[in-house]
NUNU-520509 format. One record per residue (C-alpha): x, y, z; residue number from 0. Coordinates in Angstrom, 3 decimals. Example, Ala and Ser with C-alpha at 12.3 -4.5 7.8 and 13.67 -1.06 7.14 Angstrom:
+----------+----------+----------+-----+
|     east |    north |       up |  nr |
+----------+----------+----------+-----+
|   12.300 |   -4.500 |    7.800 |   0 |
|   13.670 |   -1.060 |    7.140 |   1 |
+----------+----------+----------+-----+
***
This chain:
+----------+----------+----------+-----+
|     east |    north |       up |  nr |
+----------+----------+----------+-----+
|  -66.279 |  160.407 |  -33.564 |   0 |
|  -67.136 |  156.706 |  -33.288 |   1 |
|  -66.517 |  154.873 |  -30.031 |   2 |
|  -65.869 |  151.600 |  -31.858 |   3 |
|  -62.816 |  151.884 |  -34.036 |   4 |
|  -62.632 |  150.116 |  -37.405 |   5 |
|  -59.773 |  147.646 |  -37.497 |   6 |
|  -58.925 |  148.024 |  -33.797 |   7 |
|  -58.608 |  144.876 |  -31.731 |   8 |
|  -60.824 |  144.850 |  -28.679 |   9 |
|  -59.057 |  144.257 |  -25.349 |  10 |
|  -59.152 |  140.664 |  -24.202 |  11 |
|  -62.121 |  139.857 |  -21.961 |  12 |
|  -61.111 |  139.895 |  -18.329 |  13 |
|  -62.197 |  136.920 |  -16.254 |  14 |
|  -62.553 |  139.190 |  -13.236 |  15 |
|  -66.153 |  139.571 |  -12.002 |  16 |
|  -68.366 |  141.517 |  -11.957 |  17 |
|  -67.651 |  142.567 |  -15.530 |  18 |
|  -69.882 |  144.244 |  -18.110 |  19 |
|  -69.417 |  141.416 |  -20.574 |  20 |
|  -69.884 |  138.795 |  -17.862 |  21 |
|  -73.193 |  140.357 |  -16.860 |  22 |
|  -74.599 |  139.272 |  -20.185 |  23 |
|  -73.817 |  135.631 |  -19.465 |  24 |
|  -76.343 |  133.340 |  -17.902 |  25 |
|  -76.200 |  133.059 |  -14.125 |  26 |
|  -75.140 |  129.436 |  -14.403 |  27 |
|  -72.129 |  130.272 |  -16.572 |  28 |
|  -71.054 |  133.095 |  -14.259 |  29 |
|  -71.262 |  130.831 |  -11.214 |  30 |
|  -69.274 |  128.124 |  -12.977 |  31 |
|  -66.497 |  130.572 |  -13.973 |  32 |
|  -66.262 |  132.260 |  -10.594 |  33 |
|  -66.018 |  128.907 |   -8.856 |  34 |
|  -63.212 |  127.814 |  -11.147 |  35 |
|  -59.582 |  128.743 |  -10.357 |  36 |
|  -59.191 |  129.818 |  -13.980 |  37 |
|  -61.561 |  132.714 |  -13.290 |  38 |
|  -58.832 |  134.532 |  -11.372 |  39 |
|  -56.668 |  136.400 |  -13.813 |  40 |
|  -54.667 |  139.285 |  -12.391 |  41 |
|  -51.920 |  139.783 |  -15.002 |  42 |
|  -48.447 |  141.369 |  -15.196 |  43 |
|  -48.257 |  142.719 |  -18.749 |  44 |
|  -45.647 |  145.326 |  -17.718 |  45 |
|  -43.351 |  142.868 |  -15.947 |  46 |
|  -41.153 |  144.471 |  -13.324 |  47 |
|  -38.427 |  147.103 |  -13.000 |  48 |
|  -35.717 |  147.291 |  -10.347 |  49 |
|  -34.311 |  150.646 |   -9.305 |  50 |
|  -32.033 |  152.439 |   -6.847 |  51 |
|  -29.814 |  149.443 |   -6.174 |  52 |
|  -27.359 |  149.897 |   -3.303 |  53 |
|  -25.125 |  147.471 |   -1.419 |  54 |
|  -28.034 |  146.610 |    0.883 |  55 |
|  -31.290 |  147.659 |   -0.818 |  56 |
|  -33.324 |  147.919 |   -4.010 |  57 |
|  -36.804 |  148.979 |   -5.158 |  58 |
|  -39.007 |  146.685 |   -7.242 |  59 |
|  -41.780 |  148.323 |   -9.312 |  60 |
|  -44.625 |  146.258 |  -10.712 |  61 |
|  -48.283 |  146.641 |  -11.679 |  62 |
|  -51.382 |  144.477 |  -11.885 |  63 |
|  -52.911 |  144.601 |  -15.361 |  64 |
|  -56.261 |  143.434 |  -16.628 |  65 |
|  -54.848 |  141.610 |  -19.640 |  66 |
|  -51.761 |  139.566 |  -20.481 |  67 |
|  -50.693 |  142.002 |  -23.201 |  68 |
|  -51.007 |  145.636 |  -24.110 |  69 |
|  -53.564 |  146.701 |  -26.728 |  70 |
|  -52.032 |  146.137 |  -30.147 |  71 |
|  -53.264 |  148.080 |  -33.185 |  72 |
|  -55.551 |  150.305 |  -31.147 |  73 |
|  -56.541 |  153.857 |  -32.006 |  74 |
|  -53.766 |  156.297 |  -32.863 |  75 |
|  -54.158 |  159.986 |  -33.715 |  76 |
|  -53.467 |  160.859 |  -37.361 |  77 |
|  -50.506 |  163.084 |  -36.410 |  78 |
|  -47.910 |  163.357 |  -33.668 |  79 |
|  -48.716 |  166.939 |  -32.682 |  80 |
|  -51.931 |  168.295 |  -31.240 |  81 |
|  -53.029 |  171.966 |  -31.145 |  82 |
|  -51.971 |  173.940 |  -28.061 |  83 |
|  -55.490 |  174.930 |  -27.106 |  84 |
|  -56.090 |  176.437 |  -23.644 |  85 |
|  -59.484 |  174.707 |  -23.625 |  86 |
|  -59.456 |  170.989 |  -22.834 |  87 |
|  -62.069 |  168.924 |  -24.656 |  88 |
|  -62.135 |  165.285 |  -23.547 |  89 |
|  -61.748 |  162.804 |  -26.363 |  90 |
|  -64.474 |  160.328 |  -27.164 |  91 |
|  -61.767 |  157.713 |  -27.588 |  92 |
|  -61.414 |  155.756 |  -24.365 |  93 |
|  -57.904 |  155.110 |  -23.119 |  94 |
|  -58.384 |  151.338 |  -23.224 |  95 |
|  -59.071 |  151.615 |  -26.976 |  96 |
|  -55.767 |  153.351 |  -27.695 |  97 |
|  -52.619 |  151.839 |  -29.126 |  98 |
|  -50.470 |  150.497 |  -26.305 |  99 |
|  -53.102 |  150.855 |  -23.602 | 100 |
|  -52.474 |  148.523 |  -20.678 | 101 |
|  -55.442 |  148.810 |  -18.345 | 102 |
|  -54.805 |  148.109 |  -14.693 | 103 |
|  -56.908 |  146.009 |  -12.361 | 104 |
|  -57.364 |  145.579 |   -8.645 | 105 |
|  -55.353 |  142.757 |   -7.197 | 106 |
|  -52.552 |  141.789 |   -4.873 | 107 |
|  -48.788 |  141.628 |   -5.412 | 108 |
|  -45.853 |  139.943 |   -3.688 | 109 |
|  -42.108 |  139.700 |   -4.331 | 110 |
|  -39.967 |  136.657 |   -3.551 | 111 |
|  -36.185 |  136.927 |   -3.839 | 112 |
|  -33.032 |  134.951 |   -3.119 | 113 |
|  -29.367 |  134.754 |   -4.100 | 114 |
|  -29.900 |  131.620 |   -6.209 | 115 |
|  -31.635 |  131.085 |   -9.538 | 116 |
|  -33.902 |  128.372 |   -8.114 | 117 |
|  -35.250 |  130.815 |   -5.493 | 118 |
|  -34.479 |  128.245 |   -2.840 | 119 |
|  -35.156 |  129.551 |    0.665 | 120 |
|  -36.467 |  132.905 |   -0.581 | 121 |
|  -37.363 |  135.982 |    1.379 | 122 |
|  -40.905 |  137.101 |    0.671 | 123 |
|  -42.647 |  140.421 |    1.061 | 124 |
|  -46.168 |  140.636 |    2.407 | 125 |
|  -48.991 |  140.651 |   -0.103 | 126 |
|  -49.968 |  144.216 |   -1.019 | 127 |
|  -53.310 |  145.232 |   -2.476 | 128 |
|  -53.291 |  147.760 |   -5.305 | 129 |
|  -56.064 |  149.882 |   -6.749 | 130 |
|  -56.698 |  152.875 |   -8.964 | 131 |
|  -55.152 |  155.344 |   -6.479 | 132 |
|  -51.667 |  154.067 |   -7.386 | 133 |
|  -52.544 |  153.132 |  -10.977 | 134 |
|  -52.617 |  149.533 |   -9.686 | 135 |
|  -48.849 |  149.638 |   -9.151 | 136 |
|  -46.600 |  149.192 |   -6.130 | 137 |
|  -42.949 |  149.787 |   -5.292 | 138 |
|  -41.487 |  147.170 |   -2.952 | 139 |
|  -38.547 |  148.224 |   -0.776 | 140 |
|  -36.076 |  145.340 |   -0.484 | 141 |
|  -33.635 |  145.717 |    2.409 | 142 |
|  -30.988 |  143.655 |    4.138 | 143 |
|  -29.285 |  142.657 |    0.875 | 144 |
|  -25.638 |  141.619 |    0.593 | 145 |
|  -23.109 |  143.625 |   -1.395 | 146 |
|  -21.632 |  142.262 |   -4.646 | 147 |
|  -24.368 |  139.623 |   -4.865 | 148 |
|  -26.659 |  138.607 |   -7.688 | 149 |
|  -30.294 |  138.268 |   -6.694 | 150 |
|  -33.131 |  136.543 |   -8.446 | 151 |
|  -36.713 |  137.555 |   -7.892 | 152 |
|  -40.249 |  136.677 |   -8.790 | 153 |
|  -43.298 |  138.909 |   -8.661 | 154 |
|  -46.587 |  137.096 |   -8.088 | 155 |
|  -50.055 |  138.499 |   -8.716 | 156 |
|  -53.471 |  137.333 |   -7.599 | 157 |
|  -56.977 |  138.751 |   -7.685 | 158 |
|  -57.755 |  138.693 |   -3.992 | 159 |
|  -56.709 |  137.383 |   -0.591 | 160 |
|  -56.477 |  133.591 |   -0.441 | 161 |
|  -56.929 |  133.400 |   -4.199 | 162 |
|  -54.540 |  131.477 |   -6.464 | 163 |
|  -51.497 |  133.096 |   -8.059 | 164 |
|  -52.567 |  133.955 |  -11.588 | 165 |
|  -49.426 |  135.542 |  -13.054 | 166 |
|  -45.713 |  135.711 |  -12.253 | 167 |
|  -42.759 |  137.654 |  -13.640 | 168 |
|  -39.139 |  136.782 |  -12.963 | 169 |
|  -36.062 |  139.000 |  -12.963 | 170 |
|  -32.555 |  139.486 |  -11.664 | 171 |
|  -30.144 |  142.222 |  -10.541 | 172 |
|  -26.768 |  142.480 |   -8.841 | 173 |
|  -25.843 |  144.719 |   -5.935 | 174 |
|  -22.700 |  146.877 |   -6.063 | 175 |
|  -19.552 |  145.982 |   -4.177 | 176 |
|  -18.437 |  147.915 |   -1.113 | 177 |
|  -16.209 |  150.950 |   -1.657 | 178 |
|  -13.201 |  148.991 |   -0.420 | 179 |
|  -13.580 |  146.215 |   -3.036 | 180 |
|  -12.730 |  146.375 |   -6.728 | 181 |
|  -15.559 |  145.581 |   -9.149 | 182 |
|  -15.694 |  145.734 |  -12.944 | 183 |
|  -18.717 |  147.868 |  -13.877 | 184 |
|  -20.432 |  148.693 |  -17.144 | 185 |
|  -23.487 |  150.914 |  -17.320 | 186 |
|  -25.637 |  152.532 |  -19.989 | 187 |
|  -27.047 |  156.034 |  -20.482 | 188 |
|  -30.119 |  156.797 |  -22.616 | 189 |
|  -32.558 |  159.625 |  -23.360 | 190 |
|  -35.292 |  160.777 |  -25.758 | 191 |
|  -37.758 |  157.881 |  -25.905 | 192 |
|  -40.222 |  159.345 |  -28.385 | 193 |
|  -43.100 |  156.880 |  -28.775 | 194 |
|  -44.000 |  158.330 |  -32.162 | 195 |
|  -40.395 |  157.748 |  -33.286 | 196 |
|  -40.235 |  154.076 |  -32.315 | 197 |
|  -38.068 |  152.170 |  -34.752 | 198 |
|  -39.643 |  148.763 |  -34.092 | 199 |
|  -43.172 |  147.639 |  -33.277 | 200 |
|  -42.060 |  145.852 |  -30.085 | 201 |
|  -39.785 |  148.595 |  -28.753 | 202 |
|  -36.652 |  150.553 |  -29.604 | 203 |
|  -33.748 |  148.769 |  -31.284 | 204 |
|  -31.484 |  150.020 |  -28.505 | 205 |
|  -33.071 |  147.657 |  -25.962 | 206 |
|  -31.985 |  144.307 |  -27.467 | 207 |
|  -28.676 |  145.996 |  -28.361 | 208 |
|  -28.118 |  147.105 |  -24.760 | 209 |
|  -29.156 |  143.675 |  -23.494 | 210 |
|  -26.036 |  142.250 |  -25.188 | 211 |
|  -23.734 |  144.648 |  -23.296 | 212 |
|  -23.956 |  142.896 |  -19.907 | 213 |
|  -24.821 |  146.153 |  -18.156 | 214 |
|  -24.659 |  146.506 |  -14.382 | 215 |
|  -27.312 |  149.229 |  -14.562 | 216 |
|  -28.945 |  151.799 |  -16.835 | 217 |
|  -29.530 |  155.538 |  -16.314 | 218 |
|  -32.518 |  156.907 |  -18.280 | 219 |
|  -31.709 |  160.626 |  -18.118 | 220 |
|  -35.217 |  161.933 |  -18.718 | 221 |
|  -37.593 |  162.541 |  -21.623 | 222 |
|  -38.550 |  158.936 |  -21.016 | 223 |
|  -42.021 |  159.816 |  -22.281 | 224 |
|  -43.326 |  162.981 |  -23.967 | 225 |
|  -46.453 |  164.047 |  -22.117 | 226 |
|  -46.829 |  167.366 |  -23.896 | 227 |
|  -45.608 |  167.021 |  -27.457 | 228 |
|  -46.914 |  163.618 |  -28.541 | 229 |
|  -50.553 |  162.831 |  -29.151 | 230 |
|  -52.598 |  162.409 |  -27.161 | 231 |
|  -51.365 |  165.336 |  -25.072 | 232 |
|  -51.432 |  164.251 |  -21.416 | 233 |
|  -53.828 |  166.850 |  -20.050 | 234 |
|  -55.196 |  164.534 |  -17.352 | 235 |
|  -53.647 |  162.167 |  -14.835 | 236 |
|  -55.198 |  159.237 |  -16.703 | 237 |
|  -53.601 |  160.284 |  -20.006 | 238 |
|  -50.245 |  160.868 |  -18.297 | 239 |
|  -50.380 |  157.346 |  -16.901 | 240 |
|  -51.272 |  156.053 |  -20.366 | 241 |
|  -48.056 |  157.521 |  -21.789 | 242 |
|  -46.057 |  155.503 |  -19.264 | 243 |
|  -48.104 |  152.346 |  -19.815 | 244 |
|  -47.646 |  152.315 |  -23.575 | 245 |
|  -43.872 |  152.878 |  -23.262 | 246 |
|  -43.161 |  150.268 |  -20.601 | 247 |
|  -45.498 |  147.545 |  -21.894 | 248 |
|  -43.485 |  147.181 |  -25.113 | 249 |
|  -42.075 |  143.617 |  -25.099 | 250 |
|  -38.463 |  144.645 |  -25.717 | 251 |
|  -38.586 |  147.097 |  -22.817 | 252 |
|  -40.215 |  144.589 |  -20.474 | 253 |
|  -37.596 |  141.953 |  -21.289 | 254 |
|  -34.677 |  144.365 |  -20.780 | 255 |
|  -35.777 |  145.727 |  -17.433 | 256 |
|  -36.261 |  142.259 |  -15.983 | 257 |
|  -32.484 |  141.858 |  -16.277 | 258 |
|  -31.022 |  145.367 |  -15.797 | 259 |
|  -31.755 |  147.704 |  -12.858 | 260 |
|  -31.876 |  151.463 |  -13.292 | 261 |
|  -31.523 |  154.902 |  -11.767 | 262 |
|  -34.185 |  157.083 |  -13.402 | 263 |
|  -33.765 |  160.833 |  -13.809 | 264 |
|  -36.568 |  163.277 |  -14.565 | 265 |
|  -36.572 |  166.029 |  -17.192 | 266 |
|  -39.138 |  168.339 |  -18.761 | 267 |
|  -41.256 |  166.228 |  -21.110 | 268 |
|  -41.757 |  163.416 |  -18.602 | 269 |
|  -42.547 |  165.900 |  -15.818 | 270 |
|  -45.059 |  168.095 |  -17.610 | 271 |
|  -44.023 |  170.084 |  -20.692 | 272 |
|  -41.067 |  171.371 |  -22.707 | 273 |
|  -38.501 |  173.437 |  -20.753 | 274 |
|  -40.830 |  173.602 |  -17.737 | 275 |
|  -40.309 |  174.859 |  -14.182 | 276 |
|  -42.663 |  174.655 |  -11.179 | 277 |
|  -44.279 |  178.106 |  -11.547 | 278 |
|  -44.652 |  178.033 |  -15.330 | 279 |
|  -48.115 |  178.704 |  -16.711 | 280 |
|  -48.860 |  176.311 |  -19.547 | 281 |
|  -52.537 |  176.586 |  -20.389 | 282 |
|  -52.204 |  173.991 |  -23.159 | 283 |
|  -51.536 |  171.376 |  -20.433 | 284 |
|  -54.584 |  172.257 |  -18.296 | 285 |
|  -56.050 |  170.742 |  -16.240 | 286 |
|  -52.883 |  168.666 |  -15.556 | 287 |
|  -50.517 |  170.614 |  -13.309 | 288 |
|  -46.742 |  170.470 |  -12.893 | 289 |
|  -47.192 |  168.870 |   -9.465 | 290 |
|  -49.526 |  166.199 |  -10.842 | 291 |
|  -47.233 |  165.380 |  -13.757 | 292 |
|  -44.273 |  165.033 |  -11.408 | 293 |
|  -46.323 |  162.846 |   -9.048 | 294 |
|  -47.232 |  160.521 |  -11.925 | 295 |
|  -43.522 |  160.294 |  -12.791 | 296 |
|  -42.703 |  159.260 |   -9.215 | 297 |
|  -45.530 |  156.734 |   -9.308 | 298 |
|  -44.322 |  155.140 |  -12.535 | 299 |
|  -40.591 |  154.649 |  -11.837 | 300 |
|  -38.713 |  152.927 |   -8.981 | 301 |
|  -36.936 |  156.081 |   -7.887 | 302 |
|  -37.312 |  156.264 |   -4.121 | 303 |
|  -37.552 |  159.375 |   -1.965 | 304 |
|  -34.545 |  161.344 |   -3.263 | 305 |
|  -34.592 |  163.029 |   -6.657 | 306 |
|  -30.833 |  163.739 |   -6.512 | 307 |
|  -28.567 |  160.998 |   -5.225 | 308 |
|  -25.270 |  159.178 |   -5.614 | 309 |
|  -24.373 |  155.500 |   -5.906 | 310 |
|  -21.054 |  153.779 |   -5.256 | 311 |
|  -20.055 |  150.742 |   -7.304 | 312 |
|  -16.943 |  149.302 |   -5.695 | 313 |
|  -13.645 |  151.127 |   -5.376 | 314 |
|  -13.593 |  152.056 |   -9.060 | 315 |
|  -16.760 |  154.066 |   -9.638 | 316 |
|  -19.134 |  156.543 |   -8.076 | 317 |
|  -22.002 |  158.102 |  -10.044 | 318 |
|  -24.222 |  161.102 |   -9.311 | 319 |
|  -27.779 |  161.533 |  -10.604 | 320 |
|  -28.963 |  165.150 |  -10.401 | 321 |
|  -32.417 |  166.706 |  -10.730 | 322 |
|  -33.133 |  169.855 |  -12.719 | 323 |
|  -36.843 |  170.645 |  -12.561 | 324 |
|  -38.084 |  170.898 |   -8.963 | 325 |
|  -35.648 |  173.605 |   -7.819 | 326 |
|  -35.307 |  175.458 |  -11.110 | 327 |
|  -35.651 |  179.201 |  -11.486 | 328 |
|  -37.837 |  180.362 |  -14.376 | 329 |
|  -35.937 |  180.054 |  -17.644 | 330 |
|  -37.099 |  183.585 |  -18.448 | 331 |
|  -35.485 |  185.092 |  -15.328 | 332 |
|  -32.433 |  187.290 |  -16.056 | 333 |
|  -29.214 |  185.361 |  -15.523 | 334 |
|  -27.252 |  186.025 |  -12.348 | 335 |
|  -26.022 |  184.456 |   -9.093 | 336 |
|  -29.565 |  183.785 |   -7.859 | 337 |
|  -30.687 |  181.959 |  -10.996 | 338 |
|  -30.384 |  178.201 |  -10.636 | 339 |
|  -31.231 |  174.828 |  -12.121 | 340 |
|  -30.080 |  172.724 |   -9.181 | 341 |
|  -30.949 |  174.911 |   -6.195 | 342 |
|  -28.568 |  175.769 |   -3.360 | 343 |
|  -29.062 |  172.572 |   -1.346 | 344 |
|  -28.443 |  170.267 |   -4.301 | 345 |
|  -25.413 |  172.221 |   -5.526 | 346 |
|  -23.810 |  172.202 |   -2.080 | 347 |
|  -24.535 |  168.489 |   -1.710 | 348 |
|  -23.090 |  167.813 |   -5.155 | 349 |
|  -19.811 |  169.631 |   -4.527 | 350 |
|  -19.399 |  168.181 |   -1.037 | 351 |
|  -19.992 |  164.557 |   -2.027 | 352 |
|  -17.768 |  164.802 |   -5.111 | 353 |
|  -14.877 |  165.996 |   -2.933 | 354 |
|  -15.571 |  163.319 |   -0.319 | 355 |
|  -15.396 |  160.495 |   -2.870 | 356 |
|  -12.276 |  158.364 |   -3.110 | 357 |
|  -13.513 |  156.386 |   -6.128 | 358 |
|  -11.029 |  155.919 |   -8.960 | 359 |
|  -13.551 |  157.508 |  -11.347 | 360 |
|  -16.385 |  159.938 |  -10.651 | 361 |
|  -19.182 |  160.399 |  -13.201 | 362 |
|  -21.937 |  163.017 |  -12.957 | 363 |
|  -24.992 |  162.100 |  -15.024 | 364 |
|  -27.236 |  165.061 |  -15.822 | 365 |
|  -30.588 |  165.182 |  -17.626 | 366 |
|  -29.342 |  168.289 |  -19.493 | 367 |
|  -25.943 |  169.472 |  -20.797 | 368 |
|  -23.367 |  171.082 |  -18.503 | 369 |
|  -20.655 |  171.585 |  -21.158 | 370 |
|  -22.528 |  171.414 |  -24.470 | 371 |
|  -22.495 |  173.364 |  -26.688 | 372 |
|  -26.177 |  173.451 |  -27.458 | 373 |
|  -27.667 |  174.548 |  -30.758 | 374 |
|  -27.248 |  178.286 |  -31.282 | 375 |
|  -30.897 |  179.334 |  -31.090 | 376 |
|  -34.090 |  178.494 |  -29.259 | 377 |
|  -32.790 |  176.798 |  -26.099 | 378 |
|  -32.720 |  178.430 |  -22.671 | 379 |
|  -32.979 |  175.550 |  -20.240 | 380 |
|  -29.520 |  174.108 |  -19.496 | 381 |
|  -26.061 |  174.997 |  -18.204 | 382 |
|  -24.650 |  175.150 |  -21.742 | 383 |
|  -26.956 |  178.096 |  -22.588 | 384 |
|  -26.465 |  181.784 |  -21.827 | 385 |
|  -29.722 |  181.613 |  -19.867 | 386 |
|  -28.015 |  179.712 |  -17.027 | 387 |
|  -24.472 |  180.847 |  -17.780 | 388 |
|  -23.642 |  181.966 |  -14.222 | 389 |
|  -24.398 |  178.666 |  -12.499 | 390 |
|  -22.939 |  176.649 |  -15.356 | 391 |
|  -19.688 |  178.604 |  -15.385 | 392 |
|  -19.504 |  178.460 |  -11.582 | 393 |
|  -19.654 |  174.668 |  -11.589 | 394 |
|  -17.293 |  174.190 |  -14.524 | 395 |
|  -14.717 |  176.500 |  -12.986 | 396 |
|  -15.181 |  174.840 |   -9.601 | 397 |
|  -14.072 |  171.531 |  -11.147 | 398 |
|  -10.942 |  173.319 |  -12.389 | 399 |
|  -10.242 |  175.049 |   -9.076 | 400 |
|  -10.528 |  171.746 |   -7.230 | 401 |
|   -8.171 |  170.184 |   -9.791 | 402 |
|  -10.577 |  167.286 |  -10.206 | 403 |
|   -8.981 |  164.350 |  -11.918 | 404 |
|  -10.870 |  161.363 |  -13.288 | 405 |
|  -14.147 |  163.317 |  -13.216 | 406 |
|  -16.567 |  163.348 |  -16.164 | 407 |
|  -20.111 |  164.336 |  -17.042 | 408 |
|  -22.678 |  162.501 |  -19.157 | 409 |
|  -25.952 |  164.023 |  -20.308 | 410 |
|  -29.202 |  163.335 |  -22.083 | 411 |
|  -31.739 |  165.764 |  -23.559 | 412 |
|  -29.839 |  166.501 |  -26.803 | 413 |
|  -30.964 |  164.830 |  -30.019 | 414 |
|  -27.416 |  164.012 |  -31.059 | 415 |
|  -24.321 |  162.289 |  -29.696 | 416 |
|  -21.128 |  164.117 |  -28.816 | 417 |
|  -17.974 |  164.326 |  -26.749 | 418 |
|  -16.883 |  167.829 |  -25.690 | 419 |
|  -13.914 |  169.164 |  -23.715 | 420 |
|  -14.747 |  172.578 |  -22.235 | 421 |
|  -11.683 |  174.732 |  -23.098 | 422 |
|  -11.386 |  176.772 |  -19.886 | 423 |
|  -11.967 |  174.025 |  -17.317 | 424 |
|  -11.042 |  170.900 |  -19.271 | 425 |
|  -14.309 |  169.245 |  -18.173 | 426 |
|  -15.189 |  166.401 |  -20.547 | 427 |
|  -18.832 |  165.598 |  -21.351 | 428 |
|  -20.527 |  162.794 |  -23.273 | 429 |
|  -24.043 |  163.078 |  -24.726 | 430 |
|  -25.769 |  159.720 |  -25.219 | 431 |
|  -28.088 |  160.749 |  -28.080 | 432 |
|  -31.801 |  159.927 |  -28.564 | 433 |
|  -33.273 |  156.438 |  -28.512 | 434 |
|  -33.870 |  156.278 |  -32.279 | 435 |
|  -32.450 |  157.764 |  -35.477 | 436 |
|  -35.896 |  159.161 |  -36.271 | 437 |
|  -35.708 |  161.326 |  -33.146 | 438 |
|  -32.302 |  162.759 |  -34.015 | 439 |
|  -31.804 |  166.286 |  -35.348 | 440 |
|  -31.432 |  169.865 |  -34.172 | 441 |
|  -28.586 |  171.604 |  -36.070 | 442 |
|  -26.010 |  171.468 |  -33.267 | 443 |
|  -22.875 |  173.614 |  -33.305 | 444 |
|  -19.474 |  171.889 |  -33.423 | 445 |
|  -16.565 |  174.005 |  -32.181 | 446 |
|  -13.023 |  172.689 |  -32.362 | 447 |
|  -13.214 |  171.594 |  -28.705 | 448 |
|  -15.895 |  169.057 |  -29.621 | 449 |
|  -13.934 |  166.309 |  -31.383 | 450 |
|  -16.931 |  163.986 |  -31.831 | 451 |
|  -20.423 |  164.843 |  -33.076 | 452 |
|  -23.001 |  162.525 |  -34.624 | 453 |
|  -26.601 |  163.525 |  -35.330 | 454 |
|  -28.029 |  160.057 |  -34.919 | 455 |
|  -29.671 |  157.945 |  -32.240 | 456 |
|  -28.190 |  155.275 |  -30.012 | 457 |
|  -26.883 |  154.975 |  -26.477 | 458 |
|  -23.780 |  155.456 |  -24.351 | 459 |
|  -21.948 |  152.832 |  -22.310 | 460 |
|  -19.367 |  153.520 |  -19.631 | 461 |
|  -16.938 |  150.751 |  -18.718 | 462 |
|  -14.728 |  150.717 |  -15.594 | 463 |
|  -12.152 |  147.928 |  -15.545 | 464 |
|   -8.485 |  147.212 |  -14.854 | 465 |
|   -5.898 |  147.122 |  -17.617 | 466 |
|   -2.642 |  145.610 |  -16.361 | 467 |
|   -3.913 |  146.417 |  -12.863 | 468 |
|   -4.429 |  150.105 |  -13.762 | 469 |
|   -8.021 |  151.366 |  -13.330 | 470 |
|   -9.338 |  152.467 |  -16.724 | 471 |
|  -12.572 |  154.061 |  -17.894 | 472 |
|  -14.018 |  153.792 |  -21.399 | 473 |
|  -16.889 |  155.826 |  -22.850 | 474 |
|  -18.464 |  154.306 |  -25.955 | 475 |
|  -21.115 |  155.807 |  -28.198 | 476 |
|  -23.216 |  153.109 |  -29.867 | 477 |
|  -25.626 |  153.352 |  -32.764 | 478 |
|  -29.177 |  152.056 |  -32.341 | 479 |
|  -28.076 |  148.485 |  -33.134 | 480 |
|  -25.172 |  148.533 |  -30.672 | 481 |
|  -22.282 |  149.172 |  -33.064 | 482 |
|  -19.568 |  151.316 |  -31.442 | 483 |
|  -19.186 |  154.569 |  -33.395 | 484 |
|  -16.860 |  156.426 |  -31.012 | 485 |
|  -14.707 |  155.529 |  -28.002 | 486 |
|  -12.736 |  157.523 |  -25.439 | 487 |
|  -10.528 |  155.470 |  -23.154 | 488 |
|   -8.555 |  156.877 |  -20.251 | 489 |
|   -6.405 |  155.406 |  -17.497 | 490 |
|   -6.701 |  156.759 |  -13.984 | 491 |
|   -4.741 |  159.959 |  -13.500 | 492 |
|   -3.002 |  160.578 |  -10.207 | 493 |
|   -4.586 |  163.353 |   -8.188 | 494 |
+----------+----------+----------+-----+
***
């Protein structure tokens, strides 16, 4: 297999020295370039992402890149799937030659932020040096923020200490109001970002569509990348990182995340492989392990320490983000009271914090379905399947026993959109659908207690507002261009 690919654009020459290409230059030219400020060129091709926003804190993720842009028109395998061979044979194609590659580079990063667009009187973090150990990325912990306040920020990059700033990326986010204060909130829910099913060269159509919705935040529910089922299969840490780089260097995605913070959830494909659990043996993923895949996930998203958590947005809304891979029993284990997706600690925390909440509306956002139904064959990894029937039924009936009002679930994972009302408990669930129409499918069932089903891509928005001073929640399914295709609107019910 050739190492130089016909028709592929070579990555832009870095002005960082020493460099293989620079070594070929005359000594005089090298000295001239190094002495010039223009020789310093740490870049920020992936922009920034803000996550885990609370009333007083936020996390800013960013990464030093070698070039201003990702690799366009690089090498791409002839087909989406690759054989599930237990023997790993390294490819002769270098990662930096691949479509969407965004090579990192050593450098330093800093964040400046303030509550005004001009960044007047900003707070600044210390400069932090990044290297290959963190994939040249860093997650800045911002603290001491004010509730219900819009912040503006700028990430600066430079090659080395005392060097000039060579690249900057600007963004914004707003903190939630305190629980005692009303706040209108609108957020989005997405899943199923299949790179091979992109519907636009610069990123999914849903991103510019969601940008028009004035979202307070976004919840990617998992399957953000497909490490196992999309070529090249991520059988090394470097290839796993490449999957994240090619997804989050797309211009539409970069532009969106500069303006909208998120709470990322993890699922199977972006952890390691389809329907996985920690003790699964998956020889076709060797030498990459479950633990390594999960560590790369944590490295690549601004998630913080907790994998399950809750966030309060004013008096009207509280959301829960749960985690279904780390504590999971094997899918193949016989169902029963000891079989779990969430684990005892998470389930107890979930029930306790839901009951403690006095928010007008409570929304649980799960990577996988709790109500469903799922398709009738081939799935054994969520609470809507017989495989985890005991825990699923326990939680659904618990919501009934507690007479929970104004409580809903949203989920990802499914390749279709739906609204379901579980007949025994009355629990209502909304599935957001995959990121593109090309990724939709799956032959889902539609019982009479599922009044809405659409086997297409798009996204879900949830809107909490006051109508004639009555708190109201609206769930809207959108197609990939943002058109509303289904809406459920409900006023607050008295408990």
